[in-house]
C-alpha positions as CSV (number, residue, x, y, z in Angstrom):
1,X,15.0,-0.4,-1.1
2,X,14.7,0.6,2.4
3,X,11.8,0.2,4.9
4,X,12.0,1.5,8.5
5,X,9.4,1.5,11.3
6,X,9.5,3.1,14.8
7,X,7.3,3.0,17.8
8,X,6.7,6.7,19.0
9,X,4.2,5.9,22.0
10,X,3.2,2.9,24.1
11,X,0.1,2.8,26.3
12,X,0.2,-0.1,28.8
13,X,-2.8,-1.7,30.7
14,X,-5.6,-0.4,28.3
15,X,-8.8,-2.4,29.1
16,X,-6.9,-4.4,31.7
17,X,-4.2,-6.5,30.3
18,X,-4.0,-5.0,26.6
19,X,-1.6,-2.6,25.2
20,X,-1.7,0.0,22.5
21,X,1.4,1.0,20.4
22,X,1.5,4.0,18.0
23,X,4.3,4.4,15.4
24,X,5.5,5.2,12.0
25,X,6.7,3.5,8.9
26,X,8.9,5.0,6.1
27,X,9.6,3.7,2.5
28,X,12.5,4.9,0.4
29,X,14.2,4.1,-2.8
30,X,11.1,2.3,-4.2
31,X,10.4,0.2,-1.2
32,X,6.8,-1.3,-1.0
33,X,6.6,-2.3,2.6
34,X,8.2,-4.5,5.2
35,X,8.0,-5.6,8.8
36,X,6.9,-3.4,11.6
37,X,7.8,-4.2,15.2
38,X,4.9,-3.2,17.5
39,X,6.7,-4.3,20.8
40,X,3.7,-6.4,21.6
41,X,4.0,-10.1,22.1
42,X,0.5,-10.8,20.4
43,X,-1.1,-8.4,18.0
44,X,-4.9,-8.6,17.6
45,X,-5.5,-5.5,15.7
46,X,-3.4,-3.2,13.4
47,X,-4.6,-0.1,11.7
48,X,-2.3,1.6,9.0
49,X,-2.7,5.2,7.9
50,X,-0.8,6.5,4.9
51,X,0.5,10.1,5.2
52,X,2.0,12.9,3.3
53,X,-0.1,13.0,0.1
54,X,-3.5,14.9,-0.2
55,X,-5.0,12.0,-2.1
56,X,-4.2,8.2,-1.3
57,X,-4.9,5.8,-4.2
58,X,-3.9,2.7,-2.6
59,X,-4.4,2.1,1.3
60,X,-1.6,0.2,3.1
61,X,-2.5,-3.2,4.1
62,X,-1.4,-5.9,6.7
63,X,0.0,-8.8,4.7
64,X,-1.0,-11.6,7.0
65,X,-3.8,-13.4,8.8
66,X,-4.9,-12.4,12.4
67,X,-7.0,-15.8,12.7
68,X,-4.3,-16.6,15.2
69,X,-2.9,-13.7,17.2
70,X,0.4,-12.6,15.2
71,X,3.7,-12.4,16.8
72,X,4.1,-8.7,17.3
73,X,7.9,-8.7,16.2
74,X,7.0,-9.4,12.5
75,X,3.8,-7.8,11.2
76,X,4.4,-7.5,7.5
77,X,2.9,-4.6,5.6
78,X,2.4,-3.7,2.0
79,X,2.1,-0.2,0.7
80,X,2.6,1.9,-2.5
81,X,6.1,2.6,-3.5
82,X,7.7,5.3,-1.2
83,X,4.6,5.7,1.0
84,X,5.0,6.8,4.5
85,X,2.4,6.7,7.4
86,X,1.5,5.7,10.7
87,X,0.2,2.5,12.5
88,X,-1.8,1.7,15.5
89,X,-1.5,-1.7,17.2
90,X,-3.6,-3.3,20.0
91,X,-2.8,-6.5,21.7
92,X,-0.9,-8.2,24.6
């Protein structure tokens, strides 16, 4: 099982002190998710988009609570096996 993620674009100073990070995630060998590193110290919002297939049966989800802002270095996501996609994260 292998899960990888990568940041492809960072926008600093959005709405003042906030930042936006855009990236990708890839599952192979039956993997069903893992940790994405957004590069944010605190993530307040994460949106996941599954790509590659014409029809998505199960949406990828964040597997943690954002009641207290999450440590941006360890945001765990869960996906369908071998699903690939994109993420957008907003925080500080």
